[in-house]
N, C-alpha and C positions, 0 to 999 in steps of 0.2 A: 531351421524352420521348427515351429512348435506345432504340436498336435492340437486338436480342438479344445482340449482341457487347458491349454495355455501354460502348461507346466512341463509336459513330456516333450523331449527333443525328438523330432522326426528325422532330422538330417542336418548336415552342415556343408557348406561349400564356400570356397574363396574365389572371387572373380579375378583377383590380381594379387600377386605376391612377388617378392624378389629373393626368395629363399634358394639356397644352394641345392641343386638336384642331388637326390640321394641322402640328404640330411634334412634340413628344414623343409625342403621341397616335398617331403613325404606327407605334408598336410593335404596334398592332392591325391594320396593313395586311397583307393576305394576301401581297402581293409581298415585303414585308420578312421576314415569317415564313418564306417559301419559301427565302430565302437561307440559313437555318439548316440546312435539310435536307442530309444527307450530310456535314456538317462533323464533324470529330473533336473531341470534348469534352476529351480528354486527350492530353498529349504522350507521347513514347516512355517517359518515366520514370513515367508514370501520374498525373502532376499535372494538375489542371484547367488548360486552356490557351486558353480562348476569349478572343479579342481583338476588340472592336468598334473599327474603324479609321475615320479620316476618309477619305472617298472610297470607291472600290470595291475589294473584295477580289478576288483571282483565283478561278478555278474551284476547287471543293472538292478535286479531285485534285492540284492544285499548291499550294494555299493552304488547307490543311485546317482551320486553327484561327481564321482571320480571317472577320469578318462585316462587310458594308458598313455604314458609319455612316449616320445619318439626318441630312440637311442641316438645320441650324438646331437640332439636338437633341443636341449634343455631351455635355451633362451627362446626359441620359437614356441615351445609349449607354454612357457610363462606368458608370452605375448598373446597367444591364442586365448588362454584362460582370462587374462585381463581384458582383452577385447570383447569377448562374449559376455563376461560379467558386467562390463561397462554398458554395453548396448542393451542389456536386459534390465539395467538399473535405472535409478531415478533421473540420471542425466542423459539417458538414451531413450529406449522405447518403453521403459517402465510405466510412465504415466498413461500412455496409450494402452498398454496391456491391462492396466488397472481399470480403465474405462470399458474395455471389452469384457472383462470379467464381471464388472458391475452390470453391464447391459445383459449379459448371459444369465445373471442371477435375478433378472427382473428389477434392476435398480437397487437391490440390496447389496451392500458390500459383502465380500467374502472371497 
């Protein structure tokens, strides 16, 4: 979910997955989901910019696009990264989000 600014991540959830409990299944762990909060979904040019990294990301104010990886679940992390960036991009909800931003700016792009 995005905040009203349409850039800041408010939260993430998965309604279904087939991940191994204790490994990739950690995508349902509330602590991992909390890491997503207040990260920026898009870079300065407006492109989706989420990156799930090995290890720990810095705080959201200094490392706004990076998410802590899940130990033992590198492929899952890559899959989540690609999924989120796809759905925020031009072949997902990107055009809709652009329309919302334009409407919020009174019809002016930005």
